[in-house]
PyMOL CGO cylinders between C-alpha atoms (Angstrom):
from pymol import cmd
from pymol.cgo import CYLINDER

trace = [
    CYLINDER, 8.35, 54.10, 102.17, 5.81, 54.16, 98.97, 0.3, 1, 1, 1, 1, 1, 1,
    CYLINDER, 5.81, 54.16, 98.97, 3.47, 51.59, 98.37, 0.3, 1, 1, 1, 1, 1, 1,
    CYLINDER, 3.47, 51.59, 98.37, 4.89, 51.12, 94.83, 0.3, 1, 1, 1, 1, 1, 1,
    CYLINDER, 4.89, 51.12, 94.83, 8.55, 49.89, 96.84, 0.3, 1, 1, 1, 1, 1, 1,
    CYLINDER, 8.55, 49.89, 96.84, 6.60, 47.32, 98.69, 0.3, 1, 1, 1, 1, 1, 1,
    CYLINDER, 6.60, 47.32, 98.69, 5.65, 45.79, 95.38, 0.3, 1, 1, 1, 1, 1, 1,
    CYLINDER, 5.65, 45.79, 95.38, 7.74, 42.78, 94.20, 0.3, 1, 1, 1, 1, 1, 1,
    CYLINDER, 7.74, 42.78, 94.20, 6.74, 40.39, 91.10, 0.3, 1, 1, 1, 1, 1, 1,
    CYLINDER, 6.74, 40.39, 91.10, 8.69, 37.00, 90.83, 0.3, 1, 1, 1, 1, 1, 1,
    CYLINDER, 8.69, 37.00, 90.83, 8.02, 33.94, 88.49, 0.3, 1, 1, 1, 1, 1, 1,
    CYLINDER, 8.02, 33.94, 88.49, 6.03, 31.32, 89.41, 0.3, 1, 1, 1, 1, 1, 1,
    CYLINDER, 6.03, 31.32, 89.41, 8.31, 28.47, 89.60, 0.3, 1, 1, 1, 1, 1, 1,
    CYLINDER, 8.31, 28.47, 89.60, 6.96, 26.15, 92.79, 0.3, 1, 1, 1, 1, 1, 1,
    CYLINDER, 6.96, 26.15, 92.79, 4.15, 24.47, 93.67, 0.3, 1, 1, 1, 1, 1, 1,
    CYLINDER, 4.15, 24.47, 93.67, 3.39, 27.08, 96.68, 0.3, 1, 1, 1, 1, 1, 1,
    CYLINDER, 3.39, 27.08, 96.68, 3.62, 29.86, 94.28, 0.3, 1, 1, 1, 1, 1, 1,
    CYLINDER, 3.62, 29.86, 94.28, 1.07, 28.46, 92.16, 0.3, 1, 1, 1, 1, 1, 1,
    CYLINDER, 1.07, 28.46, 92.16, -1.30, 27.98, 94.75, 0.3, 1, 1, 1, 1, 1, 1,
    CYLINDER, -1.30, 27.98, 94.75, -0.86, 31.61, 95.35, 0.3, 1, 1, 1, 1, 1, 1,
    CYLINDER, -0.86, 31.61, 95.35, -1.29, 32.68, 91.98, 0.3, 1, 1, 1, 1, 1, 1,
    CYLINDER, -1.29, 32.68, 91.98, -4.40, 30.18, 91.50, 0.3, 1, 1, 1, 1, 1, 1,
    CYLINDER, -4.40, 30.18, 91.50, -5.94, 30.98, 94.56, 0.3, 1, 1, 1, 1, 1, 1,
    CYLINDER, -5.94, 30.98, 94.56, -5.74, 35.02, 93.29, 0.3, 1, 1, 1, 1, 1, 1,
    CYLINDER, -5.74, 35.02, 93.29, -7.41, 34.08, 90.13, 0.3, 1, 1, 1, 1, 1, 1,
    CYLINDER, -7.41, 34.08, 90.13, -10.37, 32.15, 91.90, 0.3, 1, 1, 1, 1, 1, 1,
    CYLINDER, -10.37, 32.15, 91.90, -10.47, 34.55, 94.04, 0.3, 1, 1, 1, 1, 1, 1,
    CYLINDER, -10.47, 34.55, 94.04, -11.14, 37.14, 91.31, 0.3, 1, 1, 1, 1, 1, 1,
    CYLINDER, -11.14, 37.14, 91.31, -12.42, 35.56, 88.85, 0.3, 1, 1, 1, 1, 1, 1,
    CYLINDER, -12.42, 35.56, 88.85, -14.53, 32.83, 89.78, 0.3, 1, 1, 1, 1, 1, 1,
    CYLINDER, -14.53, 32.83, 89.78, -16.02, 34.11, 93.26, 0.3, 1, 1, 1, 1, 1, 1,
    CYLINDER, -16.02, 34.11, 93.26, -15.80, 37.85, 92.08, 0.3, 1, 1, 1, 1, 1, 1,
    CYLINDER, -15.80, 37.85, 92.08, -16.41, 37.90, 88.53, 0.3, 1, 1, 1, 1, 1, 1,
    CYLINDER, -16.41, 37.90, 88.53, -18.56, 34.61, 88.46, 0.3, 1, 1, 1, 1, 1, 1,
    CYLINDER, -18.56, 34.61, 88.46, -16.68, 33.18, 85.52, 0.3, 1, 1, 1, 1, 1, 1,
    CYLINDER, -16.68, 33.18, 85.52, -17.55, 29.14, 85.85, 0.3, 1, 1, 1, 1, 1, 1,
    CYLINDER, -17.55, 29.14, 85.85, -14.99, 27.45, 87.77, 0.3, 1, 1, 1, 1, 1, 1,
    CYLINDER, -14.99, 27.45, 87.77, -14.32, 24.71, 85.00, 0.3, 1, 1, 1, 1, 1, 1,
    CYLINDER, -14.32, 24.71, 85.00, -13.20, 27.60, 82.77, 0.3, 1, 1, 1, 1, 1, 1,
    CYLINDER, -13.20, 27.60, 82.77, -10.53, 29.35, 84.79, 0.3, 1, 1, 1, 1, 1, 1,
    CYLINDER, -10.53, 29.35, 84.79, -7.72, 26.69, 84.44, 0.3, 1, 1, 1, 1, 1, 1,
    CYLINDER, -7.72, 26.69, 84.44, -6.89, 25.73, 80.88, 0.3, 1, 1, 1, 1, 1, 1,
    CYLINDER, -6.89, 25.73, 80.88, -4.83, 24.02, 79.03, 0.3, 1, 1, 1, 1, 1, 1,
    CYLINDER, -4.83, 24.02, 79.03, -2.20, 26.93, 78.52, 0.3, 1, 1, 1, 1, 1, 1,
    CYLINDER, -2.20, 26.93, 78.52, -1.50, 26.98, 82.22, 0.3, 1, 1, 1, 1, 1, 1,
    CYLINDER, -1.50, 26.98, 82.22, 1.00, 24.35, 82.41, 0.3, 1, 1, 1, 1, 1, 1,
    CYLINDER, 1.00, 24.35, 82.41, 3.36, 25.81, 79.33, 0.3, 1, 1, 1, 1, 1, 1,
    CYLINDER, 3.36, 25.81, 79.33, 2.78, 30.02, 80.29, 0.3, 1, 1, 1, 1, 1, 1,
    CYLINDER, 2.78, 30.02, 80.29, 4.80, 32.12, 81.77, 0.3, 1, 1, 1, 1, 1, 1,
    CYLINDER, 4.80, 32.12, 81.77, 3.44, 33.15, 85.43, 0.3, 1, 1, 1, 1, 1, 1,
    CYLINDER, 3.44, 33.15, 85.43, 4.17, 35.82, 87.53, 0.3, 1, 1, 1, 1, 1, 1,
    CYLINDER, 4.17, 35.82, 87.53, 3.39, 36.39, 91.07, 0.3, 1, 1, 1, 1, 1, 1,
    CYLINDER, 3.39, 36.39, 91.07, 3.08, 39.60, 92.73, 0.3, 1, 1, 1, 1, 1, 1,
    CYLINDER, 3.08, 39.60, 92.73, 3.29, 41.21, 96.42, 0.3, 1, 1, 1, 1, 1, 1,
    CYLINDER, 3.29, 41.21, 96.42, 2.72, 43.89, 98.20, 0.3, 1, 1, 1, 1, 1, 1,
    CYLINDER, 2.72, 43.89, 98.20, 4.76, 43.59, 101.30, 0.3, 1, 1, 1, 1, 1, 1,
    CYLINDER, 4.76, 43.59, 101.30, 3.88, 39.90, 102.35, 0.3, 1, 1, 1, 1, 1, 1,
    CYLINDER, 3.88, 39.90, 102.35, 1.31, 39.44, 100.97, 0.3, 1, 1, 1, 1, 1, 1,
    CYLINDER, 1.31, 39.44, 100.97, 0.69, 37.83, 97.83, 0.3, 1, 1, 1, 1, 1, 1,
    CYLINDER, 0.69, 37.83, 97.83, -1.94, 40.25, 95.79, 0.3, 1, 1, 1, 1, 1, 1,
    CYLINDER, -1.94, 40.25, 95.79, -1.90, 40.01, 91.93, 0.3, 1, 1, 1, 1, 1, 1,
    CYLINDER, -1.90, 40.01, 91.93, -0.76, 37.44, 89.36, 0.3, 1, 1, 1, 1, 1, 1,
    CYLINDER, -0.76, 37.44, 89.36, -1.28, 37.29, 85.49, 0.3, 1, 1, 1, 1, 1, 1,
    CYLINDER, -1.28, 37.29, 85.49, 0.51, 34.93, 82.51, 0.3, 1, 1, 1, 1, 1, 1,
    CYLINDER, 0.51, 34.93, 82.51, 2.03, 35.20, 79.03, 0.3, 1, 1, 1, 1, 1, 1,
    CYLINDER, 2.03, 35.20, 79.03, 1.50, 32.58, 76.60, 0.3, 1, 1, 1, 1, 1, 1,
    CYLINDER, 1.50, 32.58, 76.60, 3.86, 32.22, 73.49, 0.3, 1, 1, 1, 1, 1, 1,
    CYLINDER, 3.86, 32.22, 73.49, 2.12, 32.12, 70.12, 0.3, 1, 1, 1, 1, 1, 1,
    CYLINDER, 2.12, 32.12, 70.12, 5.32, 32.02, 67.78, 0.3, 1, 1, 1, 1, 1, 1,
    CYLINDER, 5.32, 32.02, 67.78, 6.98, 35.28, 67.86, 0.3, 1, 1, 1, 1, 1, 1,
    CYLINDER, 6.98, 35.28, 67.86, 3.58, 36.80, 69.46, 0.3, 1, 1, 1, 1, 1, 1,
    CYLINDER, 3.58, 36.80, 69.46, 2.77, 36.68, 72.90, 0.3, 1, 1, 1, 1, 1, 1,
    CYLINDER, 2.77, 36.68, 72.90, -1.15, 36.55, 74.79, 0.3, 1, 1, 1, 1, 1, 1,
    CYLINDER, -1.15, 36.55, 74.79, -1.13, 38.02, 78.12, 0.3, 1, 1, 1, 1, 1, 1,
    CYLINDER, -1.13, 38.02, 78.12, -4.07, 36.99, 80.32, 0.3, 1, 1, 1, 1, 1, 1,
    CYLINDER, -4.07, 36.99, 80.32, -5.49, 35.75, 83.65, 0.3, 1, 1, 1, 1, 1, 1,
    CYLINDER, -5.49, 35.75, 83.65, -4.12, 39.38, 85.27, 0.3, 1, 1, 1, 1, 1, 1,
    CYLINDER, -4.12, 39.38, 85.27, -6.24, 39.37, 88.32, 0.3, 1, 1, 1, 1, 1, 1,
    CYLINDER, -6.24, 39.37, 88.32, -5.18, 41.72, 91.23, 0.3, 1, 1, 1, 1, 1, 1,
    CYLINDER, -5.18, 41.72, 91.23, -7.27, 41.15, 94.97, 0.3, 1, 1, 1, 1, 1, 1,
    CYLINDER, -7.27, 41.15, 94.97, -9.91, 43.92, 95.46, 0.3, 1, 1, 1, 1, 1, 1,
    CYLINDER, -9.91, 43.92, 95.46, -7.74, 45.22, 98.59, 0.3, 1, 1, 1, 1, 1, 1,
    CYLINDER, -7.74, 45.22, 98.59, -4.65, 45.92, 97.03, 0.3, 1, 1, 1, 1, 1, 1,
    CYLINDER, -4.65, 45.92, 97.03, -6.10, 47.42, 93.69, 0.3, 1, 1, 1, 1, 1, 1,
    CYLINDER, -6.10, 47.42, 93.69, -5.03, 51.10, 92.90, 0.3, 1, 1, 1, 1, 1, 1,
    CYLINDER, -5.03, 51.10, 92.90, -1.42, 50.52, 94.76, 0.3, 1, 1, 1, 1, 1, 1,
    CYLINDER, -1.42, 50.52, 94.76, 0.45, 49.68, 91.07, 0.3, 1, 1, 1, 1, 1, 1,
    CYLINDER, 0.45, 49.68, 91.07, 0.07, 45.82, 91.77, 0.3, 1, 1, 1, 1, 1, 1,
    CYLINDER, 0.07, 45.82, 91.77, -1.61, 45.92, 88.10, 0.3, 1, 1, 1, 1, 1, 1,
    CYLINDER, -1.61, 45.92, 88.10, 0.88, 47.85, 86.48, 0.3, 1, 1, 1, 1, 1, 1,
    CYLINDER, 0.88, 47.85, 86.48, 3.61, 45.85, 87.97, 0.3, 1, 1, 1, 1, 1, 1,
    CYLINDER, 3.61, 45.85, 87.97, 2.61, 42.26, 86.70, 0.3, 1, 1, 1, 1, 1, 1,
    CYLINDER, 2.61, 42.26, 86.70, 1.95, 44.21, 83.50, 0.3, 1, 1, 1, 1, 1, 1,
    CYLINDER, 1.95, 44.21, 83.50, 5.28, 45.55, 83.44, 0.3, 1, 1, 1, 1, 1, 1,
    CYLINDER, 5.28, 45.55, 83.44, 6.60, 41.91, 84.02, 0.3, 1, 1, 1, 1, 1, 1,
    CYLINDER, 6.60, 41.91, 84.02, 4.73, 40.41, 81.49, 0.3, 1, 1, 1, 1, 1, 1,
    CYLINDER, 4.73, 40.41, 81.49, 6.24, 42.94, 78.81, 0.3, 1, 1, 1, 1, 1, 1,
    CYLINDER, 6.24, 42.94, 78.81, 9.51, 42.67, 80.49, 0.3, 1, 1, 1, 1, 1, 1,
    CYLINDER, 9.51, 42.67, 80.49, 9.50, 38.84, 79.33, 0.3, 1, 1, 1, 1, 1, 1,
    CYLINDER, 9.50, 38.84, 79.33, 7.94, 39.28, 75.95, 0.3, 1, 1, 1, 1, 1, 1,
    CYLINDER, 7.94, 39.28, 75.95, 10.79, 41.73, 75.25, 0.3, 1, 1, 1, 1, 1, 1,
    CYLINDER, 10.79, 41.73, 75.25, 13.37, 38.82, 76.78, 0.3, 1, 1, 1, 1, 1, 1,
    CYLINDER, 13.37, 38.82, 76.78, 11.54, 36.39, 74.30, 0.3, 1, 1, 1, 1, 1, 1,
    CYLINDER, 11.54, 36.39, 74.30, 12.03, 38.33, 71.36, 0.3, 1, 1, 1, 1, 1, 1,
    CYLINDER, 12.03, 38.33, 71.36, 8.42, 38.13, 70.85, 0.3, 1, 1, 1, 1, 1, 1,
    CYLINDER, 8.42, 38.13, 70.85, 7.12, 41.23, 68.15, 0.3, 1, 1, 1, 1, 1, 1,
    CYLINDER, 7.12, 41.23, 68.15, 3.69, 41.72, 69.36, 0.3, 1, 1, 1, 1, 1, 1,
    CYLINDER, 3.69, 41.72, 69.36, 1.54, 40.57, 72.28, 0.3, 1, 1, 1, 1, 1, 1,
    CYLINDER, 1.54, 40.57, 72.28, -2.26, 41.12, 72.65, 0.3, 1, 1, 1, 1, 1, 1,
    CYLINDER, -2.26, 41.12, 72.65, -4.97, 40.20, 75.35, 0.3, 1, 1, 1, 1, 1, 1,
    CYLINDER, -4.97, 40.20, 75.35, -8.63, 40.30, 75.74, 0.3, 1, 1, 1, 1, 1, 1,
    CYLINDER, -8.63, 40.30, 75.74, -9.26, 43.64, 77.66, 0.3, 1, 1, 1, 1, 1, 1,
    CYLINDER, -9.26, 43.64, 77.66, -12.81, 43.91, 79.90, 0.3, 1, 1, 1, 1, 1, 1,
    CYLINDER, -12.81, 43.91, 79.90, -14.09, 46.52, 78.45, 0.3, 1, 1, 1, 1, 1, 1,
    CYLINDER, -14.09, 46.52, 78.45, -13.75, 48.67, 81.77, 0.3, 1, 1, 1, 1, 1, 1,
    CYLINDER, -13.75, 48.67, 81.77, -9.88, 47.82, 81.84, 0.3, 1, 1, 1, 1, 1, 1,
    CYLINDER, -9.88, 47.82, 81.84, -8.84, 49.35, 78.11, 0.3, 1, 1, 1, 1, 1, 1,
    CYLINDER, -8.84, 49.35, 78.11, -7.95, 52.21, 79.49, 0.3, 1, 1, 1, 1, 1, 1,
    CYLINDER, -7.95, 52.21, 79.49, -5.52, 50.93, 82.37, 0.3, 1, 1, 1, 1, 1, 1,
    CYLINDER, -5.52, 50.93, 82.37, -3.91, 49.04, 78.94, 0.3, 1, 1, 1, 1, 1, 1,
    CYLINDER, -3.91, 49.04, 78.94, -3.99, 51.74, 76.72, 0.3, 1, 1, 1, 1, 1, 1,
    CYLINDER, -3.99, 51.74, 76.72, -1.92, 53.68, 79.50, 0.3, 1, 1, 1, 1, 1, 1,
    CYLINDER, -1.92, 53.68, 79.50, 0.89, 51.22, 78.48, 0.3, 1, 1, 1, 1, 1, 1,
    CYLINDER, 0.89, 51.22, 78.48, 0.62, 51.46, 74.53, 0.3, 1, 1, 1, 1, 1, 1,
    CYLINDER, 0.62, 51.46, 74.53, -1.77, 48.58, 73.85, 0.3, 1, 1, 1, 1, 1, 1,
    CYLINDER, -1.77, 48.58, 73.85, -4.68, 49.82, 71.49, 0.3, 1, 1, 1, 1, 1, 1,
    CYLINDER, -4.68, 49.82, 71.49, -7.86, 48.51, 70.78, 0.3, 1, 1, 1, 1, 1, 1,
    CYLINDER, -7.86, 48.51, 70.78, -9.32, 46.84, 67.83, 0.3, 1, 1, 1, 1, 1, 1,
    CYLINDER, -9.32, 46.84, 67.83, -11.96, 44.74, 66.67, 0.3, 1, 1, 1, 1, 1, 1,
    CYLINDER, -11.96, 44.74, 66.67, -15.51, 43.95, 68.12, 0.3, 1, 1, 1, 1, 1, 1,
    CYLINDER, -15.51, 43.95, 68.12, -16.52, 43.65, 71.67, 0.3, 1, 1, 1, 1, 1, 1,
    CYLINDER, -16.52, 43.65, 71.67, -16.74, 40.08, 72.29, 0.3, 1, 1, 1, 1, 1, 1,
    CYLINDER, -16.74, 40.08, 72.29, -18.41, 38.02, 75.40, 0.3, 1, 1, 1, 1, 1, 1,
    CYLINDER, -18.41, 38.02, 75.40, -15.85, 35.65, 77.01, 0.3, 1, 1, 1, 1, 1, 1,
    CYLINDER, -15.85, 35.65, 77.01, -17.27, 33.92, 80.75, 0.3, 1, 1, 1, 1, 1, 1,
    CYLINDER, -17.27, 33.92, 80.75, -20.23, 36.08, 80.27, 0.3, 1, 1, 1, 1, 1, 1,
    CYLINDER, -20.23, 36.08, 80.27, -18.23, 39.38, 80.55, 0.3, 1, 1, 1, 1, 1, 1,
    CYLINDER, -18.23, 39.38, 80.55, -17.72, 41.81, 77.46, 0.3, 1, 1, 1, 1, 1, 1,
    CYLINDER, -17.72, 41.81, 77.46, -14.22, 42.06, 75.87, 0.3, 1, 1, 1, 1, 1, 1,
    CYLINDER, -14.22, 42.06, 75.87, -12.47, 43.45, 73.31, 0.3, 1, 1, 1, 1, 1, 1,
    CYLINDER, -12.47, 43.45, 73.31, -8.86, 42.29, 71.83, 0.3, 1, 1, 1, 1, 1, 1,
    CYLINDER, -8.86, 42.29, 71.83, -5.96, 45.14, 72.04, 0.3, 1, 1, 1, 1, 1, 1,
    CYLINDER, -5.96, 45.14, 72.04, -2.63, 44.54, 70.68, 0.3, 1, 1, 1, 1, 1, 1,
    CYLINDER, -2.63, 44.54, 70.68, 0.75, 46.39, 70.86, 0.3, 1, 1, 1, 1, 1, 1,
    CYLINDER, 0.75, 46.39, 70.86, 4.60, 46.03, 69.74, 0.3, 1, 1, 1, 1, 1, 1,
    CYLINDER, 4.60, 46.03, 69.74, 6.99, 44.99, 71.86, 0.3, 1, 1, 1, 1, 1, 1,
    CYLINDER, 6.99, 44.99, 71.86, 9.93, 45.29, 69.43, 0.3, 1, 1, 1, 1, 1, 1,
    CYLINDER, 9.93, 45.29, 69.43, 9.39, 47.41, 66.50, 0.3, 1, 1, 1, 1, 1, 1,
    CYLINDER, 9.39, 47.41, 66.50, 8.97, 45.59, 63.04, 0.3, 1, 1, 1, 1, 1, 1,
    CYLINDER, 8.97, 45.59, 63.04, 11.43, 48.21, 61.35, 0.3, 1, 1, 1, 1, 1, 1,
    CYLINDER, 11.43, 48.21, 61.35, 13.91, 47.23, 63.94, 0.3, 1, 1, 1, 1, 1, 1,
    CYLINDER, 13.91, 47.23, 63.94, 17.45, 47.16, 61.67, 0.3, 1, 1, 1, 1, 1, 1,
    CYLINDER, 17.45, 47.16, 61.67, 18.92, 43.90, 61.96, 0.3, 1, 1, 1, 1, 1, 1,
    CYLINDER, 18.92, 43.90, 61.96, 22.49, 44.28, 62.94, 0.3, 1, 1, 1, 1, 1, 1,
    CYLINDER, 22.49, 44.28, 62.94, 25.41, 43.87, 60.19, 0.3, 1, 1, 1, 1, 1, 1,
    CYLINDER, 25.41, 43.87, 60.19, 27.05, 40.42, 60.48, 0.3, 1, 1, 1, 1, 1, 1,
]
cmd.load_cgo(trace, "trace")
């Protein structure tokens, strides 16, 4: 069995799921990247769509989608160091994009850490605008369409 077949994503629905997702975010952002603890959780967490990704029997990745009208904002994507390169980040992003499509969103955007831009570009995200500091880390906005603007409306 290949690594990708051992990866599964689930919606964060229970307190235990939230505990795992939060622990992954704290490990990656607070411990590894030195994001201030009080900046990691925010007012969007309560209403966001969150996924938790497992590699075998271990929770190793997470991410969220915040809906803003007919657009979405992907963020807080984190994969534990031991699971990087195994396809976990791709699985998280695919799950979030599938949810954006399910919700009928037109586009999604994110703030990509500069080193991660090639990863997001593989999924159709396009970088635009100036670089900016967020929690002491350089980022750039990236965006992609979910449902093309010119999708015809079916006749009544």
